[in-house]
N, C-alpha and C positions, 0 to 999 in steps of 0.2 A: 715541435714536430711539424714538418710541412705536410700539407694534405696529400694523400695518395693520388697519383695520377696514373690510372691503368694504361693510358695511351703511351706512357713512357716505356712500357714493356711490349705492347702489341697494338697494331692499328686494327680498328674494327673489321676491315675487309681483308686483312692479311690471311693468306693461306699458308699451310705448312707443307713443305716438300723436302723431307730429310730422309735420304735413303738409309742412313745408319739407324735412325729411329725406327723406320719401317722394318728393317732387318731384325732389330731387337724385339719389336713387337711380334713379328712372325715367330721368332725363336721362343718368345714367352708363350705364345699359343701352343706351340708344339710341346714345350716342356710341361705345361699345365695338362695338356691332353694325355701325355704319357703318365703323369702322376695320378690322374683320376682313373685311368685304365688300370693302373696297379692297384688302386683301392678296390676297384670293381672285381679284379681277379681274386683278391684275397677273400672277398665276400663269397664269390662263386665257389672257391675251393673249400671254404668252411661248410658250405651247404651241399657239396658234391655227393656225400653219401645219401642224401635225401632223394628218393626215387618215387615215381608214380607206380601204380600196380602193373603197368605194362613195361616197366623198366626204363622209361624215359626220365631225364633230369627234371626235378620239380622246379628248380630255380634256373631261369634262362634269361639271356639278354632280350631286351625288347625295345630297340631303337634308342632315341635320344629325346631329352626334353627340348623345348624350343631354345634356340640360340639366344644368349643374353650377353650384355656388355658389362665388364668390370673396369672401373677406373683405376689406373695404376700411375705410377710416377713417370712412365714412358707413354702415357696416353691410354685411350680405350683399347681394351683387348676383348675380342669376341671369344666366348667359351661355350662349349656344349657338354652337358652332363648326361651320361648314358642312363638308361632305365633298365630295370629287371622286371620279370613277370614270375610270380609265384603260382605255378599251376596247381599246387596242392591246396590253395585257399587259405594258407596260414597267414598271409598278409606281409610276408617279408618284402622289404623295399630297400633301395640303395640310397643312402644319404652320404654324400662326399664330405669329408672333414675339411678338405682343402677349399671346396666351393659350396658352402652351405647355401640353402635357398635364399637367405636374407642378405647375402653378401653383395654389395653394390660398388664398394670401393675398397682398396687395400688399406691396411693399417697406416701406411705412410701418409696417405691422403687424409685419413681421419685425424692424424696428429697435426697435419699442416693447417687444417681449417681453424682450430682454436688459436694456433700460433699467429696466423694472419690477423685474426680479430684483435688479439692483444697488441699487435704491432700497429694498430690504428686503421686497418682496412675495414670499411663499413660492410654491413650485410649485403648491400646492393652491388658492391664492387668485387665480390669474391670471384664471380664467374670470369670477368675480364682479367683479374689478377692471375688466375690459374690457367688461362687460355694458352699462355706460352709453354706451360708444362704438359697440359693434358690435351691440347688441340682445340682449335676454334669451335669444333662441334661438341665439346664436352657437355654432357647432359647432367641433370640432377643437381646443379649448383645454383639454381635460381635463388632470389632473395627469400622466397617462401620456404624453399628447402633448407637454406641455412638457418632461417628462423626456427624451423621445426627441430633441427639438430641442436640448436642452442637451448631450446626448451627441454629437449630430451636430456641434455647434459645437466641442466639445472635440476631436473627431477632425479637424475642419478646421484647428484651430490646431496640432495635433500635426503634420499633414502639411505645413503652411506652415512650421513651425519647422525642418523637415528638408529644405527646398527647396535646390536647387543654386544657389550664388551665384558660380560660376566666371564670370569675364568681367564681373561687375558692377563699376561704379565710382560712388562717391558723392563729390561734391565737398564738401558741407557735411553735418554731422550736428548734430541737436539731441538732447540726452539729458536724461532726468529720471527721478527715482524718485518714484512716486506711492503713497501708503500707503492701506491698507484693512484694516479689522478683519474677520477671518473667525472661524471657530468659537471661542467663548470667548476665551482669551487668546492665540490664535494670530494674530499680526500679519503681514500680507502686504505686501511692498513690490514693486510692479510696476515693472520696469526697462524703460523704453521708449526706443527710438531711432527717429527719423524722419530720413531722408536726402534729399538733393537729387541727382538723377542729373546726368550731364554734359549732359543735354538740358533740364534745368530742372524736371523733374517731381519732386514730393514723393512719397516712398514710405515705407511702414513697413519698417524694417530689422529691428527686434527688439521683441518683447513677451514678456518672461520674468518669472519670479517670483524673489524673494529674500527674506531675512528682514530685511535692511536695506541701505542704500546703501554697503555695504562694498566694499573692494578685492577681496575674495574673490568676492563675488557678481557684481560687474561683470567681473572677470576670466573667470569662467565664461561670461558672455554673449559677451564679445569673443573668447575662445578658440573658442567654438562657431561664431562667424561665420567665423573663419579656417579652421576645419576644413571648413566648407561651401564654401570656395573664395574668400572675400572677402579676398584678399591685398592689394589696393590700398588704401592709407591715404587717408582723407578729407584734404582740405587744411586744413579748419578744423572744430573741434568746439565747440559752444556748450552750456553747461550752468551749473548753479548752483555753489555753493562746496563741494559734497560731495567730499571728498578721495578717496574710494574710486574714483570714476569717473576722475578725472584721473591717479591713480597707476596704475590699470589701463591707461589709454590710453598713458601714457608707456612702458609695457613692451610692449604689443601693437602699437601704431602710433606709434612714437617720432617720426616726421617730422611728425605732425599738430600744427598750431598750436592753442592754447587760447584761447577767448573766454568770459569770465565773463558771465553774463546780467545786464544792467543792471536789470531789474525786480526780480530776487531781491536783488541787491546793494543797491539803493536801499531796499528793505523792511528788510533787515538793519541798514543804517546808521541809518535813521530810528528803528528800534525801540530804539536805544541813547541817544536824546536825548529831552528833555521834549517834550510835544505843542506847547508854545508855540514851540519852535524848529524843528519839523519842516517847516513851510512854507518858511522861509528856506533851510534846508539842502536841501530838495528842489529848489528853484530853482537852487541852486549846483551840485548834481549834474547837473541838466539842462544847464547851460551846458557841462559837461565833454563829455558824450556827444553833444551837438548841435553841437559845434564843427566848423567846416568842414575844419580841418587838425589833424593830430596835434600839431603845435607849439602851436596854440591850445588844444587840449584839455589838454596838459601844463601850460600856463600857468594855465588855469582850475583844474586839479588843485592846483597849488601855492597858489593863492589860497584855495581851499576849506580846505586843510590849515592855512594860516596864520590863517584867520578863525575856524575852529572847533576847531582842534587843542588849544589850551590848556585850554579849558573842557570839551571832550568828547573826551578822548583815546581812550576805548574805541570810540566810533563811528568816529573818524578812523583808528584802527589797522585796523579792518575794511576800510576803503577803501584805505589805503596798501599793505597786504600783497598786494593783487591788481592793482596799477596796470598792470603790463605786460599781464596777461591781459584787463583791462578795455578796453584800447586796441588790441587786436590787429586789430579790424575795419578800422582805417585802412589796412592793407596789402592790402585787397581792393577790388574795384570799388565806387564810392560808390553805384551804383544798387542794390547788394545790402545796403547797410548796414541798411536798415529790416527786413530779414529776419534778419540775423546778429548783431544787438546783443542779442537776447533769445531765450528759449526759447518765444516766443509760439505757434509752431505746435503745440506739445504742450499748452501751457496753454489755448489757445483751444479745442482739441478737447475738453478735459475741463471747460470752463467750465460747460456746460449738463448735463453728465453726471458730476458728482462722485461718487466712490465713497463708500461708507459711512464716515462719520467717527465714528459712535457704535456701540456694540454693539447688536445686535438679536437677538431670540429666534430668528429664522429665518435666521441667517447661513448662507452656503454654504461649500463646501469651497474650498481653495486652487485646485484644478484647475478647478472650475466658475467661480469668480470670474475667473480668468485667461482662460477661454474667452469669457465674456461681454464682458470688456473688449476682447479681440481682435476679437470680432464687431462691436462698436461702432466701433472704430478702422478696421477693414476697410471698413465702410460709409462712414465719414466720408472715407476716402481717395479715394473716387470723386468727391468734390466739391472736392478740393484743386486749386488752380490752380498753374500754372507760376509760378516766381518772376520778378520783373521783371528785365529785362536778361539773360535766360538765354543769349543768344548769347555773352556775355562769359565764360561758364564755360569755353569752349574755351581762352581765354587763361589762366585760372587753372589749368586742368589741365596746360597746357604751361609752367607756371612763369614766365609773364610777370610782371615785377615791377610792383606798383602802389604808389604813394606818395600818401597822402592821397586814396585812391580813384581816382586817375588813373594811366593807364599811364605809367610813368616813361620807358621807351625806346620812342619812337614807331616806330623801325625794326622793333621786334618785331611790329608789326601786319602788315607786309609778309611776314614769315617764316611767319606762321600764317594769312594771309588765306584761303587755300584751305580751311582747316579749317572755316571758317564754313559752307561749302557742304555739309558733311557733316552739319550739324545740322538736322534736320527743322523745319519751321515749326510 
């Protein structure tokens, strides 16, 4: 990675004169003002029946708070929040949900700061890096401010890591180890688990650090989850071929079934054959995991082994050794297959925010890098959607048997029918 040069984006004395941005900023001010006024009117209407003995309104407008600046993606926007006066003495006040008192910058800027850090921009360079977006006079982005934000996010991660997990249940887990280089030769492996609750919501389960994807590192993560109260085992865990995770899972949650990620497995198998063969082998592998039944998948598996095994034994051995784990998804509802055949939820989250893959002069500490990644994941979690067919998770939790993605015993539906009503829409 080359060193970041803020001058490549903006010269120190450059001024910004963009009529379109000015127009957008003015429009933002007007839109915010209207939205806050609407909030105020709702409050006033709610208290309109409240009168003083002489018939006057008890709650009335009372000017504005001092104007303040909010940093946005189109630069600083000046905002004014109105005040109210409760003449009855009950202490009613106006607090805008859109512009709470502590708001200094929009969520898009909050997300951008850790992203820049992970891309190699040092604490002292943030203000110059953001000047092209926020304007040369952008405030609140000094090195000291960024350092305080980093410490705040570190504290957030520490508190989150110590949260109580008693009563939590995750039906599926995706797990992966993501590598990053931190100071000099110190290599960090971020151990990440994302889970699906019994109501179908995706949640962060663990974001911890390790030196590699070893059984010891993963055991520490899983033991920590159990100590915090997560006693109930997931029904299925999805991950790549790293033995450390699977060995640790077998000890900590022995009843959990294992599913190897088809994306990782396909890449590993194709890497062991010439490029001229990769296209044909990729199509053969696709016929396995896209088969409608486990029997058809097993038949396609045998055909692939027979077709390529003699010429490319190294590649085929990688496939054969994990056959059972590669086909585990057939024992779960078919509507869930698109979610549980791969570790895509983790991979897609990091697709646009990959960690440093090369050493940089301004690398951060393990603790800070971990906090930045947690912050980005925590932000991404707010946009995650429920999995398809989430109502069927009730059947999975209650050990209803599925064969080729279909419920094998239809009578089981009647026995758990009432459980569906307990799952919120």
